[in-house]
C-alpha positions in Angstrom: -64.2 -18.2 -50.6 -62.7 -21.4 -49.1 -66.1 -22.2 -47.5 -67.8 -21.9 -50.9 -65.2 -24.2 -52.5 -65.6 -26.6 -49.6 -69.4 -26.8 -49.9 -69.1 -27.3 -53.6 -66.7 -30.2 -53.2 -68.8 -31.6 -50.4 -71.9 -31.6 -52.7 -70.0 -33.3 -55.5 -68.5 -35.9 -53.3 -71.9 -36.6 -51.8 -73.4 -37.0 -55.3 -70.8 -39.6 -56.2 -72.4 -43.0 -56.0 -69.0 -44.7 -55.4 -68.4 -42.6 -52.3 -71.9 -43.2 -51.0 -71.7 -47.0 -51.4 -68.2 -47.2 -50.1 -69.0 -45.0 -47.1 -72.2 -47.0 -46.4 -70.3 -50.3 -46.4 -67.7 -48.9 -44.0 -70.4 -47.4 -41.7 -72.1 -50.8 -41.5 -68.7 -52.4 -40.7 -68.0 -49.8 -38.1 -71.3 -50.0 -36.4 -71.3 -53.8 -36.5 -67.8 -54.0 -35.1 -68.6 -51.7 -32.3 -71.9 -53.6 -31.6 -70.0 -56.9 -31.4 -67.4 -55.3 -29.3 -70.0 -53.9 -26.9 -71.6 -57.3 -26.6 -68.3 -58.9 -26.0 -67.4 -56.3 -23.4 -70.7 -56.9 -21.6 -70.4 -60.6 -21.6 -66.7 -60.6 -20.4 -67.5 -58.1 -17.7 -70.4 -60.3 -16.4 -68.2 -63.4 -16.4 -65.4 -61.6 -14.7 -67.6 -60.2 -11.9 -69.2 -63.6 -11.3 -65.8 -65.2 -11.2 -64.5 -62.6 -8.8 -67.4 -63.1 -6.4 -67.0 -66.9 -6.6 -63.3 -66.7 -6.0 -63.7 -64.2 -3.1 -66.4 -66.4 -1.5 -64.2 -69.5 -1.7 -61.3 -67.6 0.0 -63.5 -66.3 2.8 -65.3 -69.5 3.4 -62.4 -71.9 3.5 -62.7 -72.2 7.3 -59.9 -73.0 9.7 -56.7 -73.9 7.8 -53.0 -73.5 8.0 -52.1 -70.1 6.6 -49.4 -71.5 4.4 -51.8 -74.0 2.9 -54.1 -71.1 2.2 -51.2 -69.4 0.5 -50.7 -72.4 -1.8 -54.4 -72.5 -2.5 -54.1 -68.8 -3.6 -56.6 -66.4 -5.2 -57.1 -65.2 -8.7 -56.7 -61.6 -10.0 -59.0 -60.7 -12.9 -57.9 -58.0 -15.4 -60.6 -55.4 -15.8 -61.5 -54.2 -19.3 -62.0 -50.5 -19.8 -65.1 -49.5 -21.8 -63.0 -48.4 -24.7 -61.9 -52.0 -25.2 -65.2 -52.4 -27.1 -63.8 -50.0 -29.7 -60.1 -51.1 -29.8 -59.4 -54.6 -28.3 -55.7 -54.1 -29.0 -53.6 -56.9 -27.5 -56.2 -58.1 -25.0 -56.6 -61.5 -26.6 -52.8 -62.0 -26.4 -51.9 -60.8 -22.9 -54.2 -62.9 -20.7 -57.1 -62.0 -18.5 -56.4 -63.6 -15.1 -53.4 -64.3 -12.8 -53.1 -66.9 -10.1 -51.6 -65.4 -7.0 -50.0 -68.1 -4.8 -47.1 -68.7 -2.5 -43.5 -69.1 -3.9 -44.5 -68.3 -7.5 -44.9 -65.2 -9.6 -47.3 -66.4 -12.2 -47.9 -64.5 -15.4 -51.3 -63.7 -16.8 -53.1 -66.7 -18.3 -56.2 -67.6 -20.3 -55.3 -65.8 -23.6 -58.4 -66.0 -25.9 -56.1 -65.9 -29.0 -54.6 -69.2 -28.0 -58.0 -70.9 -28.4 -58.9 -69.1 -31.7 -58.2 -70.5 -35.1 -55.9 -68.8 -37.6 -58.9 -67.8 -39.6 -60.6 -66.2 -36.5 -57.5 -64.2 -35.7 -57.2 -63.0 -39.3 -60.9 -62.0 -39.4 -61.0 -60.0 -36.2 -62.8 -56.7 -36.8 -63.0 -53.8 -34.5 -64.0 -50.1 -34.7 -60.4 -49.1 -34.4 -59.4 -51.4 -37.3 -62.1 -49.9 -39.5 -60.9 -46.3 -38.8 -57.2 -47.1 -39.0 -57.2 -49.3 -42.1 -60.3 -49.0 -44.2 -61.3 -45.3 -43.8 -57.8 -44.2 -44.9 -58.3 -46.2 -48.1 -61.6 -44.3 -48.7 -59.8 -41.0 -48.1 -57.2 -41.9 -50.7 -59.9 -43.1 -53.2 -61.7 -39.8 -52.7 -58.7 -37.5 -53.0 -56.5 -39.0 -55.7 -58.3 -37.3 -58.5 -59.6 -34.1 -56.9 -56.8 -32.0 -58.4 -55.1 -34.4 -60.8 -58.3 -35.2 -62.7 -59.5 -31.5 -62.9 -56.1 -30.5 -64.2 -56.2 -33.3 -66.8 -59.7 -32.2 -67.8 -58.7 -28.5 -67.9 -61.3 -27.3 -65.3 -58.6 -26.5 -62.7 -57.0 -23.9 -65.0 -60.4 -22.4 -65.8 -61.0 -21.8 -62.2 -57.6 -20.2 -61.8 -58.3 -18.0 -64.9 -61.4 -16.4 -63.3 -59.4 -15.3 -60.3 -59.8 -18.1 -57.8 -56.4 -18.5 -56.0 -54.9 -21.9 -56.2 -54.4 -21.9 -52.5 -58.1 -21.3 -51.9 -59.0 -24.2 -54.3 -56.7 -26.6 -52.6 -57.7 -25.8 -49.0 -61.4 -25.7 -50.0 -61.1 -29.2 -51.4 -59.4 -30.4 -48.2 -62.2 -28.9 -46.1 -64.8 -30.5 -48.5 -63.2 -33.9 -48.0 -63.1 -33.4 -44.3 -66.9 -32.5 -44.3 -67.7 -35.6 -46.3 -65.8 -37.9 -44.0 -67.1 -36.2 -40.9 -70.8 -36.3 -41.8 -70.6 -40.0 -42.5 -68.4 -41.3 -39.6 -68.8 -38.8 -36.8 -72.5 -39.9 -36.1 -71.5 -43.5 -36.2 -68.6 -42.9 -33.7 -70.9 -40.8 -31.5 -73.5 -43.5 -31.4 -70.9 -46.1 -30.5 -69.5 -43.7 -27.8 -73.0 -43.2 -26.4 -73.5 -47.0 -26.2 -70.2 -47.4 -24.4 -71.1 -44.7 -21.9 -74.5 -46.3 -21.3 -72.9 -49.6 -20.7 -70.5 -48.2 -18.1 -73.1 -46.7 -15.8 -73.3 -49.9 -13.8 -69.7 -50.9 -14.2 -66.8 -50.7 -11.8 -66.0 -47.0 -11.1 -62.3 -47.9 -11.4 -62.8 -48.9 -15.0 -64.4 -45.6 -16.0 -62.0 -43.3 -14.2 -60.9 -40.6 -16.6 -63.0 -42.1 -19.4 -64.2 -38.7 -20.7 -60.7 -37.3 -20.9 -59.3 -40.4 -22.6 -62.2 -40.3 -25.2 -61.5 -36.6 -25.9 -57.7 -37.2 -26.4 -58.5 -40.2 -28.6 -60.9 -38.1 -30.7 -58.2 -35.4 -31.2 -55.6 -38.0 -32.2 -58.0 -39.5 -34.8 -58.8 -36.0 -36.1 -55.1 -35.3 -36.6 -54.7 -38.7 -38.2 -57.5 -38.2 -40.8 -56.4 -34.6 -41.4 -52.9 -35.9 -42.2 -54.3 -38.4 -44.7 -56.4 -35.8 -46.4 -53.3 -33.5 -46.8 -51.2 -36.4 -48.1 -53.9 -37.4 -50.6 -54.2 -33.8 -52.0 -50.4 -33.3 -52.0 -50.0 -36.4 -54.1 -52.9 -35.4 -56.4 -51.2 -32.0 -56.9 -47.8 -33.5 -57.6 -48.9 -36.3 -59.9 -49.0 -36.0 -63.7 -52.3 -37.9 -64.0 -55.1 -39.4 -61.8 -53.8 -42.9 -62.5 -50.3 -42.1 -61.2 -51.8 -40.4 -58.2 -53.9 -43.4 -57.3 -51.0 -45.8 -57.7 -48.8 -43.6 -55.4 -51.5 -43.4 -52.7 -52.3 -47.1 -52.8 -48.6 -47.9 -52.6 -48.3 -45.5 -49.6 -51.2 -47.3 -47.9 -49.7 -50.7 -48.4 -46.3 -49.6 -47.2 -47.4 -47.4 -44.3 -50.4 -49.3 -43.0 -49.3 -52.9 -43.6 -45.6 -53.3 -44.2 -44.1 -50.7 -41.8 -45.8 -51.9 -38.6 -44.7 -55.5 -39.3 -41.2 -54.5 -40.2 -41.0 -52.4 -37.1 -42.2 -55.3 -34.9 -39.7 -57.7 -36.5 -36.7 -55.2 -36.2 -37.6 -54.6 -32.5 -37.8 -58.3 -31.8 -34.4 -59.0 -33.3 -32.8 -55.9 -31.8 -33.9 -56.8 -28.3 -34.4 -60.5 -28.1 -36.1 -62.1 -25.1 -35.7 -65.7 -23.8 -38.3 -68.3 -24.4 -40.8 -69.3 -21.7 -38.9 -72.5 -21.2 -35.5 -70.8 -20.9 -36.8 -68.2 -18.5 -38.5 -70.9 -16.3 -35.3 -72.9 -16.2 -33.2 -69.9 -15.2 -35.7 -69.0 -12.4 -35.9 -72.6 -11.1 -32.1 -72.8 -11.0 -31.7 -69.6 -9.1 -34.4 -70.5 -6.6 -32.4 -73.6 -5.7 -30.0 -71.2 -3.8 -32.8 -70.1 -1.4 -33.4 -71.2 2.3 -35.5 -74.2 1.1 -38.0 -73.8 3.9 -39.9 -77.0 3.1 -36.8 -79.3 3.1 -35.4 -79.6 6.6 -32.5 -81.8 5.5 -31.3 -79.6 2.6 -27.9 -78.0 3.2 -29.3 -74.6 2.6 -32.0 -75.1 5.1 -29.6 -76.5 7.7 -27.2 -73.6 7.3 -30.1 -71.0 7.4 -31.4 -72.6 10.6 -28.1 -72.9 12.4 -27.1 -69.3 11.5 -30.5 -68.1 12.9 -30.0 -70.1 16.2 -26.5 -68.7 16.7 -27.8 -65.2 16.0 -30.5 -65.5 18.8 -28.2 -67.7 21.0 -30.7 -70.6 21.4 -30.3 -74.3 20.8 -33.8 -75.2 19.4 -36.1 -73.5 17.0 -38.8 -73.9 19.6 -36.9 -71.4 21.8 -36.9 -68.6 19.1 -39.1 -65.6 19.9 -41.1 -66.3 16.8 -42.1 -69.3 14.8 -39.2 -70.6 12.8 -41.0 -72.1 9.8 -43.1 -68.9 9.4 -39.9 -66.9 9.4 -38.1 -69.3 7.0 -41.0 -69.3 4.5 -41.0 -65.5 4.5 -37.3 -65.3 4.0 -37.7 -67.8 1.1 -40.4 -65.5 -0.3 -38.0 -62.5 -0.1 -35.3 -64.5 -1.8 -37.7 -65.6 -4.5 -39.0 -62.1 -5.0 -35.5 -60.9 -5.7 -35.1 -63.7 -8.3 -38.4 -62.9 -9.9 -37.6 -59.1 -10.0 -34.2 -59.8 -11.6 -35.5 -62.2 -14.3 -38.9 -60.9 -15.1 -37.7 -57.3 -14.8 -35.0 -58.0 -17.4 -37.7 -59.4 -19.8 -40.0 -56.5 -19.1 -37.1 -54.1 -19.8 -36.5 -55.8 -23.2 -40.2 -55.6 -24.0 -40.2 -51.9 -23.2 -37.2 -51.4 -25.5 -38.9 -53.3 -28.2 -42.0 -51.1 -27.9 -39.9 -47.9 -27.9 -38.1 -49.0 -31.1 -41.3 -50.2 -32.7 -43.1 -46.9 -32.0 -40.2 -45.0 -33.4 -41.2 -46.4 -36.8 -44.0 -43.9 -36.6 -41.6 -41.5 -38.2 -42.1 -43.6 -41.4 -45.8 -44.1 -40.9 -48.6 -42.2 -39.1 -50.5 -45.6 -38.9 -47.9 -46.8 -36.4 -48.4 -43.8 -34.2 -52.2 -44.0 -34.4 -52.3 -47.7 -33.6 -50.1 -47.3 -30.5 -52.1 -44.3 -29.2 -55.5 -45.9 -29.8 -54.6 -49.1 -27.9 -53.0 -47.2 -25.1 -55.9 -44.9 -24.5 -58.3 -47.8 -24.8 -56.5 -49.7 -22.1 -55.6 -52.6 -24.4 -51.9 -52.2 -24.9 -49.0 -54.1 -23.5 -48.3 -51.5 -20.8 -51.8 -51.9 -19.4 -51.3 -55.7 -19.2 -47.9 -55.1 -17.4 -49.5 -52.7 -15.0 -52.1 -55.4 -14.1 -49.5 -58.1 -13.8 -47.3 -56.0 -11.5 -50.3 -54.9 -9.4 -51.2 -58.6 -9.0 -47.7 -59.4 -7.9 -47.7 -56.6 -5.3 -50.9 -58.0 -3.9 -49.6 -61.5 -3.9 -46.5 -60.5 -1.9 -48.5 -58.6 0.7 -51.0 -61.5 1.0 -48.2 -64.1 1.6 -46.5 -61.7 4.1 -49.7 -61.4 6.1 -50.1 -65.2 6.1 -46.5 -65.9 7.1 -46.6 -63.2 9.8 -49.7 -64.9 11.4 -47.6 -68.1 11.7 -44.6 -66.3 13.1 -46.8 -64.5 15.8 -49.3 -67.2 16.7 -47.3 -70.4 16.4 -44.4 -69.5 18.6 -42.7 -72.5 20.3 -44.1 -75.1 17.8 -41.9 -77.5 15.9 -41.8 -77.5 12.1 -44.1 -80.6 12.0 -46.6 -79.1 14.5 -46.6 -75.8 12.6 -47.2 -77.3 9.2 -49.7 -80.0 10.3 -51.2 -78.8 13.5 -51.5 -75.0 13.5 -54.6 -73.6 11.9 -55.7 -69.9 11.7 -59.3 -68.8 12.2 -61.5 -67.5 9.5 -60.8 -64.0 10.7 -57.4 -64.1 9.0 -59.0 -64.4 5.6 -61.0 -61.3 6.2 -57.8 -59.3 6.9 -56.8 -59.7 3.3 -58.8 -57.3 1.1 -60.0 -58.3 -2.4 -57.7 -57.5 -5.3 -58.3 -54.1 -6.9 -56.6 -52.5 -9.8 -56.7 -48.9 -11.0 -56.1 -48.3 -14.7 -53.4 -45.8 -15.6 -54.5 -42.2 -15.9 -54.6 -40.2 -19.1 -51.5 -38.3 -18.1 -49.5 -41.6 -17.5 -50.7 -42.9 -20.9 -49.5 -39.8 -22.7 -46.2 -39.8 -20.9 -45.6 -43.4 -21.9 -46.6 -42.8 -25.5 -44.9 -39.4 -25.9 -42.9 -40.7 -28.9 -45.9 -41.8 -31.0 -47.8 -38.8 -30.0 -45.0 -36.4 -30.9 -44.5 -38.2 -34.3 -48.3 -38.1 -35.0 -48.1 -34.3 -34.4 -45.0 -34.1 -36.7 -46.9 -36.0 -39.4 -49.9 -33.7 -39.0 -47.9 -30.5 -39.1 -45.6 -31.7 -41.9 -48.5 -32.7 -44.1 -50.2 -29.4 -43.6 -47.0 -27.5 -44.3 -46.3 -29.6 -47.4 -49.9 -29.1 -48.8 -49.6 -25.4 -48.1 -46.3 -25.2 -49.9 -47.6 -27.1 -52.9 -50.7 -24.9 -53.0 -48.6 -21.9 -53.5 -46.6 -23.3 -56.4 -47.5 -22.6 -60.0 -50.0 -25.2 -61.3 -48.5 -28.2 -63.1 -49.4 -28.4 -66.8 -51.4 -31.6 -67.6 
């Protein structure tokens, strides 16, 4: 019986010209957005691969050079883009795509495309995820607001009940009919976009596509729960409303509050609850704390003199040339260690604040399923803040090991040289550059992503289960008299 009702509703929805035109417009937007996203992904990947090769060649072909000079020259780490970024760009334009790895500094990711975009461009960004998260829900509400309220107002709902059709069967049949209508329109478009993404990844970096199938499956399940929640909400409001007009007003108001206002309020509350220092304040604090280090490049600085004298007493020698290792190489590594502790303390504090902001912001999903879906979509697509932090921290780990290898070469192979001779005379062979492998980054696994986003995932499930239970309870109530 439910199947018959569902097929009947599906046919009526399909015959509705308003649904056909609205759905067609959204499909065109969805396909266009995913097409532009695919082209952007392909172009960015080509640029990144070319830049990586050029940077790697420059590093390997720099010839004989002082290792510390090579450390100041540095290398670049380029953030990979997972194929799902063509569907949901998330925060990619705001988190930077490359990071300079050099001695003495922990640089943050730079080149943020959003910084070069106009306000109009940022406002007009369109993606497949935005279509599914913002526009399709409005179509669901426009489809569902009158399915029960209008029939009750016209008297057809009571006629169906009078011939023995259970109210629960009618309600769940209409829900299934709505799901069929939405599915037949958008599932093919999403599958086509997914096929295009899969095709584009066949020649990509294997690290980028690791676990892609599982992430796509989880993302699909999340969107199914999201749309099922919206369908149940639409029908619950339609049952509870006195007229189609009041049902439409309530659903539009819910869309405005849940999809637009709540995410922005959540972000602002999180920002105020866990404030972070400005870039200038953070830089000033780090620079001030670094002043307390060994100051390896300043032989007359009191910190350097004390560090040198303590080291000479410890090894019971009178000159740095008599040490069993090169002094300046050792001093520069100790300065790196000191700086790393400063970076960890300050940047770690900021990252902790950002993590707290994200947890608080995601907790607003209890007020809106849109918040939960947005967080999960960006996380599974590899375009959230956590992915950017993973890349940044991987780059820093690589930087520290690279500088350690360079300083270790000086310590071992420039024994007995003065500071001047070391800095201006010692040169390492090109073999040293080969010992430092190219930067590589493995995106987080699906398990890690779900663990990080357990709060929005749990709240999306709560919204799904709660909306189903609410619709089921309303379907068992005596029908409202129009």
